[in-house]
C-alpha positions in Angstrom: 25.0 157.5 -20.9 28.5 158.2 -21.4 30.9 156.3 -19.1 34.3 157.5 -17.9 37.1 155.3 -19.3 40.0 156.8 -18.0 41.8 158.3 -14.6 40.8 161.9 -14.1 43.3 164.4 -15.3 44.9 166.7 -12.4 43.4 170.1 -13.6 43.2 173.7 -11.7 39.7 175.3 -11.5 38.9 178.9 -10.5 35.0 179.1 -10.5 34.5 183.8 -10.2 30.9 183.1 -10.0 29.0 180.2 -11.0 30.8 177.2 -13.1 30.0 176.4 -16.6 30.8 172.8 -16.5 31.2 170.3 -14.0 34.7 169.4 -13.2 36.3 167.0 -13.0 35.5 166.1 -16.6 33.0 162.9 -17.1 35.4 161.4 -19.5 39.0 160.8 -20.9 39.7 159.4 -24.0 43.4 159.1 -24.7 45.2 159.6 -28.1 48.6 158.5 -29.2 50.4 161.4 -26.7 50.5 163.6 -29.6 49.4 167.3 -29.2 45.3 167.5 -29.9 44.3 170.5 -31.9 41.2 170.2 -33.4 38.4 168.2 -32.8 35.0 167.0 -34.5 31.8 164.9 -33.9 30.9 162.5 -36.4 26.9 162.9 -38.3 26.3 160.4 -36.5 27.3 161.9 -32.9 28.9 158.2 -32.5 32.5 159.3 -33.7 35.0 161.6 -32.6 37.9 163.2 -35.1 41.0 164.4 -33.4 43.6 166.5 -34.7 47.1 166.1 -34.1 50.7 167.6 -34.1 51.1 164.3 -35.4 48.0 163.4 -38.1 44.6 162.4 -36.4 42.9 159.7 -35.5 39.2 158.7 -34.9 37.7 157.6 -32.3 34.4 155.6 -30.9 33.1 158.2 -28.5 31.3 155.2 -26.1 33.8 152.7 -25.9 36.9 155.6 -26.4 38.7 153.1 -28.6 40.1 153.8 -32.0 38.9 153.4 -34.8 41.2 154.8 -37.9 44.6 156.7 -37.8 45.2 159.3 -40.3 49.5 159.9 -41.2 48.9 163.4 -42.4 52.0 164.7 -44.1 52.1 167.8 -46.2 54.6 170.6 -47.3 56.6 169.3 -44.8 54.1 169.3 -41.9 52.2 167.1 -39.9 50.1 169.2 -37.8 46.4 169.1 -38.5 44.7 172.3 -37.6 41.4 171.7 -39.0 39.1 168.2 -39.1 35.8 167.5 -40.7 33.6 164.6 -41.9 31.2 164.4 -45.1 27.6 164.6 -44.9 27.1 160.7 -44.6 30.6 160.4 -42.0 32.4 158.3 -44.5 35.0 160.9 -45.1 36.9 163.1 -43.6 39.2 166.2 -44.7 42.1 167.4 -42.8 44.0 170.5 -43.2 47.2 171.2 -41.9 49.7 175.0 -41.3 49.7 176.1 -45.3 45.8 175.1 -45.7 46.2 172.2 -48.2 43.4 170.2 -48.0 43.2 166.4 -47.7 40.4 163.7 -48.1 40.8 160.5 -46.7 38.4 157.4 -46.7 37.2 156.1 -43.2 36.5 152.7 -44.2 40.1 152.4 -45.5 42.0 154.8 -44.1 43.3 155.7 -47.5 44.1 159.2 -48.2 41.7 160.0 -51.8 43.5 161.1 -54.9 40.8 163.4 -56.9 40.0 166.4 -55.0 37.6 167.5 -57.5 35.1 164.7 -56.4 34.9 166.2 -53.2 33.2 169.1 -53.3 31.8 169.7 -49.6 35.4 170.6 -49.0 35.4 173.9 -46.8 36.7 177.1 -48.3 38.2 180.1 -46.0 34.5 181.1 -46.0 32.9 178.8 -45.2 35.5 177.9 -42.3 34.4 181.2 -40.9 30.7 180.4 -40.9 31.1 177.4 -39.2 32.7 179.2 -36.7 36.6 179.1 -37.1 39.3 181.7 -37.1 42.0 182.5 -40.5 45.0 183.9 -38.9 48.5 183.3 -38.9 48.6 182.2 -42.8 49.9 183.5 -45.9 46.7 181.4 -47.7 44.3 182.5 -44.5 43.8 179.2 -44.0 45.0 178.5 -40.8 42.1 177.1 -39.1 42.1 176.6 -35.1 38.7 176.5 -32.7 40.3 179.1 -29.9 37.1 180.3 -29.4 33.9 179.6 -29.3 30.0 180.9 -27.7 27.3 179.3 -25.9 24.1 181.6 -25.5 25.9 184.6 -24.0 29.1 182.7 -22.6 32.1 183.1 -24.7 34.5 180.7 -24.5 38.3 181.1 -25.1 41.9 179.0 -25.1 45.2 180.7 -24.3 48.6 179.6 -23.5 49.6 176.6 -21.9 45.9 175.4 -22.9 44.3 177.7 -20.2 40.2 178.1 -20.7 38.2 180.7 -19.6 34.0 181.0 -19.9 33.5 185.1 -20.2 30.1 186.7 -19.7 28.6 189.4 -22.1 29.6 191.8 -19.7 33.4 190.4 -19.5 33.3 189.0 -16.4 35.1 185.6 -16.1 32.8 183.0 -14.6 35.0 179.9 -14.7 38.8 178.6 -15.6 40.3 175.5 -16.5 44.1 174.9 -16.0 46.3 171.8 -17.3 49.5 171.8 -15.2 50.7 169.0 -17.3 50.5 171.1 -20.1 54.1 171.9 -21.3 54.0 174.0 -24.2 52.6 177.9 -23.7 51.8 177.6 -27.3 49.3 175.3 -27.1 45.6 176.6 -27.8 43.1 173.7 -26.4 40.7 173.3 -29.1 37.2 173.8 -28.2 34.0 172.4 -29.1 30.4 172.4 -27.9 28.3 169.0 -28.5 24.7 168.5 -27.4 25.4 168.4 -23.4 29.4 168.1 -23.5 32.0 170.6 -23.9 34.7 169.1 -25.5 38.8 170.0 -25.2 42.3 168.8 -25.7 45.4 168.9 -24.3 49.1 168.9 -25.5 50.0 165.3 -23.8 46.8 163.6 -26.0 43.6 163.5 -24.1 40.2 164.6 -25.0 38.3 165.9 -22.2 34.6 165.6 -22.1 32.9 168.4 -19.2 28.9 168.3 -18.9 27.6 171.9 -19.2 
């Protein structure tokens, strides 16, 4: 069973019908005080890769401890808008605002120099199939997890990281609001994994909710 490892964050919850996720979050992982932009779970389910506005970080889910940092910087930008693992979890791909993909070795923390050996890197079509949106980029590769679904419920994010759970008739079932979010442009990443709904804030917290 996952254990809470951090102080419960302040948040506002509006439940219109029935709660989709239980609040407060069951656990919190704290990154290096950078905006949380993207999330991915390792194939073994033991680690979470967090894309930030300043690189990316890998954490052990059970302990909450940081395993590795990836100092992404491409085309003058440090923000990582999409993250992913290869099939065995030994490599990760980070994608920034221009759509340029970089591959990193999890064990060493080094960036791979030969991208042609990494045929698992998703293209724009594959990214769409993975449930990621492609917009706001001249290269059509600006990936953000700003909408997802769970059965007949759609989850979407808005300004200041607001999260809404909406049924198939358009009724808002539940809202999660985070007063600590200072950036109105922050769009919370949205990820369902097993019994968890996972999101992130603009002050570096990764939040795990039971659903």
